[in-house]
N, C-alpha and C positions, 0 to 999 in steps of 0.2 A: 258641731263636725267644722272641720277647713275650710274654711274659701276660697275659692280656684284660686290658684298659684298663678302668676304671670311667670315669663322664663327669662325673662331680661329686663335689668332696671336699667337699660341705658337713655340718659333722657335723647330725643332727638334736638340737635344744635345746627348750626353750620362750623363747619370747623375751620378756625383762619388757618394762613399760613404758619409754615412752620419756622420763618426763620426767626431771629429772633431785633430787635433794636435796640442800639443806647440810647440811653437817658443822659441828658449833658448836666449842669450843675443847676443851668439857669433856668431845668424845665418847672414852671409855675403847679401850684397844688391846688385841683379843686378842691373847696369846698366839702362837698357830697363824696369825695373818693376819699373812704376808709382807709388810714396805713393796717397794715396786718403783720401780728406779731404771735406767731407758733411756735411752743415754748414743750418743749418734748422730752421729755426725762426718761433714761434707761430703766429698768428693769421695776419698777415703779410699782408696786401694791397697790390693789385697790382700797384697803382698808388701812393704808398705810398715814394720809393725811389725815388731819387733823379734822377737818370740816367732815370727810366720810367714816368718823370710825374710831382714829388711833387716837389711844391715849397717855402710850408712853413718849410717843415721837415729837418734839414740837415744830408746829408750821405756822407761825403763828402772820408769815404774809399770805402762804394760800390760804387759809381760813378767814383772812379777811378779803383773798379775791376771791372769795365766795360768797361774802354777805354783799359784794358790788355787781356778782353777775349772777348767770344762770350754772347750778350743777345738773349735769349731762349723767345721771345714774347708770342707766342701761345703755352704754358706749365701749362698744369693741374695736382694740386696737387690729389692725392689718394683719396682722398672724401673732404666733405664739413666738418668737423670735426677734430677733434685730431686724436682719434685711428684709426679709417678705414682708416684715410690719411695715417697713421705710418704701417699699415698693407701690405697696397699695397707697400709702399717706399721698407721695407724688404723682403716682400716675391714675389714681383714682381708676383704677382696675379692681376691682375682687380679688381674692388668690387662684381661683379658679381660670383668671385670664390673666394675670399681670406676669412676668418675663420673669422676676426671681422669687426663687417662692419655697427656698430653703438657703441658711447659711453655707454658702459655701469660697472656700477660701481661691482666690487666684492672685500666688507665689509671682515677685516677692514680695510684695504688699498690696494689699486692699482686698474686695472680694469679688465676685462675679460680676462683671460690669451689666449696668441695662445700655444696651445698645441704641446711635446713634435717633434713629426714629421711633423710641418712646419720647411722648409729650409728659411732660412735667408740669406742674404746679409751677416752678419757677418759671419755665417758659412762656405758659400761661399768660405767670402777670406781669413776664416783659411786655410781651404784646401790648398789655396794657399799658404801659408809660409807667408801669412802675420798676427803684431802682431794688436788686435781688440781693441778701446776702445772707450765709448759711454759716452757723457758728458750734462748732462742734464735732460731734461721733455723725460721718456719710455715710457709708457701710455698703453704697452702691455701684462701687468703682475707686478702681487706684489711680495711681499719679499717670500715668503713660496708657490709659483707658478711653475709651467712649462713654464712660459712665464719669470721668471725670466731673465735679457741681460747674467748673465754670463753661463744661459742655453740656450740658444740662439746663442752663436758665439761671444760673447767678453771677453775677458780676463781683462778689466779692464772696472767698470763704477762707475760714480761719478756724484749723483745729484738728482731726484726725479724721484723713480718707477709712484705712484700716481699721475695724473692729478689733482683732489681734493688736495693733499697738495702742489701741483704746484703753487695754486690760491694763495699761500703767498708766497712773495719775500723777510718776513722775517721771514724765520721757526725756529722751536726748532732745528732742527735737519738737516740730509742730510743723503742719504744715499750712501754708500760708500763701493764697493762688496757685499757682505754680511754681512757687518755692519751700525754700526751710526756714523755719528759724530756730534757730538752734538756742537750746537751753541750755547754757555753758554750766551753769549750776548744780547741775545733776550729773552724776553719774547715773548711768539706767536703771531706775528698779524695777528687773522684771518682772510682770504679772503673773508670772506664776514661779516667781523664786522660790528656794526652797535654804531650810537651811545649811550651813555646812556640816561637815563631819564633826563631830564632840560637843558642837555648840549645846549647851544648857539653857532647856529649851521652859525651862521654870522661871529664869533672871529674864524679868522684865526687859533689861538693857540688851538681849541679844537680838530682841526684834529691833531695836533700835537699826540695822541693816536693809530694812526694808522701808525705810522712811528717807525722802527726799528733801530736795529744799525749792524748789519752785515746780507749786504747784500748780499743773497744768489751766487746771479747771478758772484760777485766779484770770490766769494769760484769755481766756477765753471768752470770760464774762465783760473785763475791760474791753474787748474788739467788739463784742453788741454793743456797749454803751458807745463806743467811739462812732460804729456805724449810726447810731441812732438821731446822735447830735451831728453828724454829718450831713444826715439827708432829711432833719427834721423839717424842711421846707421845700419839701417834693413829696411825692405820696413813695414808700415801701415796702415791702416784703421784707421781714426779718425772722427768718427759721435759725429756731436753738435750740438743735438735739443737745441738751448736756448729756455727758455722758456719766452724771452719776443718778443712782445710788449703784450702779454694775460693780461687781467685786471687778476687782482685790481690791480688798479692806487700806483702802488709803485716804487718809484725811491727819489735816496739819491737828499738833498736839492740845495745842489750847482749844480744840472743838470738845475734844472729849470731856474734859472735865466736868461741864456740868453734868455730864450722866456718870461720869467715873464718882461721883457724890452720892449718887441716889441709893448706892450698897445693893447694887445685883447683883446674882452670884454668874461672875461673867467670863466661865471659863474660858480659856486660854484657844484659840485655832492654831492646830500645831502640824496639820498637812502631813501627819505619819505614813499614812500610804494612801494610794489613789491618786484622780484629777482632783486638782484645787488652785490656790490663787496663791497669794502671799500671806504665810501665817502672820495672825494678830493676837498679841497678849489678852487684849480684853473685845473680844467681836461683836456683842451686843453693843456699846457705847461708841464703837465704831462705825458700826452700822446707821446706829441715830444718830449720831454727830453727821454723815455724809446729808441724810435727809434735811435735817436742819441746816445744812451747808447750801444744799440746790434751794433753801427755801430762803436765806438770805441773799443768795445770788437773784431770784426772783422778784425779792424785793425788790433790790437796788435797779433793775429795771422798771419796776412800777412806778418808783419813784421819779425815776428820771424820766418817763412819759410824761408825769405828772406836772415837774419843775418847767418842763417844756412847753407847757399849756398843749401835748396833744391829748389826753386823756377824752376829751367831747368826738375824735378821730379816730379814734382808734379799735379796732376789731382785735382782740385778746384771745387766745386759746390757754389752755396746761392741758397734756395726756400727756399718758406713757406710754412706751411702743410694745409693751406686754406686763405681763404680771409679774411678781416676784420671784428669786430664782430659786430653783428648787435644790439649792449646792446647803441642808439646813445645818450644818456644823459652820458653815461660815455668817450663813442671816440664817440666827434661828427665827422663821419665821411664824414658830411656834406661839414660842415666846409675845412677841409682837403679834401676832392674830392681824399678819400681814394680809392676809385674804377674809379674813371674816368667815363665817358662814358658808363660804363657794367653795367647792372642790378644785381643786389644779391647782397648780402653780406655771411658771415658766415654759414653753413647751408643752403644754395639754393644750387641748380647744376646748376642755372643760371651760364654767366661768371665771375659774381663777386665774388660769393663763390666758384671758384675754380679756376680761371685760375689766377696763380702767377707770383709773379718777380723772374727769375732764371737769372744768369748770370754762365758760364763756362770758367774756364780760365786751359790752359796749356801751359806753354810756348814752345813756338817754334812750337807747334803740332796746338793748335787752335787759330785762327787770331787774333790778338787784335783790339779790336777796330769794331769790325764784328758784324752781327742784323743776326739772321735767323727767317721766320716766320713760319719751320715743326712745324706739331701739334705737340705735345708729351705728353708723363705723366710719371706721377712713375713708374707706372711697367715698362717703359723704363730703370729703373737704374739699377737693376738687370743687364741684357744681356750689356749693353753699359758699367759699372764699369768693367766687368768680358774679356767682349774682348778688351776694354782697357790694360787691366794686362797680355794678351796673353792668355788668357782660354776662351777663345768663346767655345773651344768644352766642358764645364764644365757648360755651362747655362742648368737648369734644363728641362726638356718637361713639365714642368706644367706651365712656364711661361708665360703670356700673352704681356711681352712686347717687344722688340725691341730694338737695340742697334743702339742710333742713333749719333754711333762711322762715319761713313760718314760724316754724316752731319755736327758734329763738328771738323772734318779733312778738310772743305769744298769740300766734294765730291757731287757729284748729288745723290737723294735718291729719290726711292719710293716712293709716297704716301702711308700712311698705309690704310690700309682698312676702319678701323675704331675705335672711340675712346668711351668705355663706360662705365659708373657711373653708381649706385643705392645708394641709402642711404635710409634706415629706416626711421631715425629719422625727425623731424619737418612735419609730414606728410605722408611721404613717396613718395621717389621718384626718376623716371630712366632717365637718359639721355642715348644718341649716335649723335656722330659725327660722318657723312662722308662728305672730301671737305668742302665746305663754310655750305652742312647740320648740323643742330644740332635738333634733335626731345627732346622736354620736358612733361616729364609725372608728374601728384599731386596728390595728397592725396591717397597713396596706401598704406599706414599701414591703412588707414580709413575703410577700405573694401566697398568702395561703387563698386552697380551695374556697373555703367557707369564710362569708365577708356579716359578720353580727353587725345589725343596726340598733342600735338605745335609742330609748324614745323618755322622754323626761319632759315635764308640766313646770317648767320652773316658776309658777303662779304658786302652787298647792308646795313643790320642792326645789325651790332656790337651788339647794345642797347639790343635787342631782346624785341621790344616793338610791330612789327607786326606780326603776327601771320597769316603765311601765307599756313595750313596745307587745307584749302578748296581748294585754286587752285591748289596743288600738289598731289591729291590722289596718283598716285602712287609710289612718295618719301616716304610719309606717310608708304605706308604698306611695304615698303620698310625697311624702318628704324623699326619699330615695329616687322619687324620679325629676325632683329638683335638683338632688348631687348629680346624679347623671348629665341634665343639659349643660350643668352650670360649668362642668371638671371638662376644658379643654387640655389634652394631652401636650405636654410638655417636655420635648427631647430632652433635658437637662436636671427636671424633676419629675421623676415616674414615678404615678403607686400601682407598684404591677399587680397587683390584688386586681385594680378594675383596668388597668391599661396592656392587661395581656403579654405578650412576646415583646 
């Protein structure tokens, strides 16, 4: 039987003031306050890292990271697509309470912004005297909005504010704080560009039009290294949400060579019809090369941390914002076995859409080469990081997460009451996990009168292939009660079937 379920996971704590404090260059670094480095990949599947089961794509630096820290084998992204997942990470609120619950554009540049009153991990770290930097893809507000990272707890930002802008790895500009850095060597390669009339799609030279010169992820990685060097003598929080391996398939030609030599049968992605990103002559090689390149970037960052003598006092987290893209003509997730035995891809609340490869390293505290199957999620990082830096009393009352610090330190930790997810996109979905039980609902945005609750036992059926709701009506009823209690209606992101008119 299912044990009784708490309706709230919020940790009772004192909410500190909402103002931010500046950190001057001379601020000393207490020895017991770790730096925090959070590396977030974009659309990286659960089985796309060697140490998580990948056999075709080379990820030596991430594999080494796993030998130095703890693999979290049942860790869940904040949601099934970019913006709402990042909102959960930054706010510590699960998707039933979080402000952003789906991707929503806010032209001319950016996504729907988080409001001023939202308290982010960046703000909370500033309040603890940390200098904060964000580098990569933001997705929680455009240049003139309340969601700008410099208004949401970050002292430094470099990269893409807008997710659509980030579809191109060869843009004409990047955002730097409140300004713009022009990439003059790039005639911008639009992320959804297509062939010109009459182009020969069988000629590899035709695909050169989708290549640029100034590779934006290189620029972003350089700024990460610069931030760490500049702030090596004071406590820093470095948030590195890299854009890789989200399509378009853009990668320097030299990175393709190791994979082209493997003799894969790699049919070109020609984008003949329908939605898609820029064509590529060897899409399998390109996708593998992109993941290997982000692995290289991670290696550079970890090497710098070692060289600067910061390894013993830096908490490092590596994860992904959701599962592998469902665009199978561009990313051959079947060929790569990107989510392995899991069901679902990006956009789905089945396991393959939200269970993500996650590693935590904290030398001398987190056991090297360890592995843990504690059920955890993005909402847990706000309380976990604050707990790790000695600020557990500043965890906001509104936080839905729990501190994972006992688990990371090898201590016993009580099983979480539940892990809740909802997503208004892709038809509208809800899911809740309690122990090994997981309930899933579909088509909630379509306003159907009958809502079917599926039930799976993940211990016996990790692939979510056998719906056992008919055999366990009592479990279904209890999990439906959690879905009802944890969903707070949003004016912006409605689930029509349960929100009514």
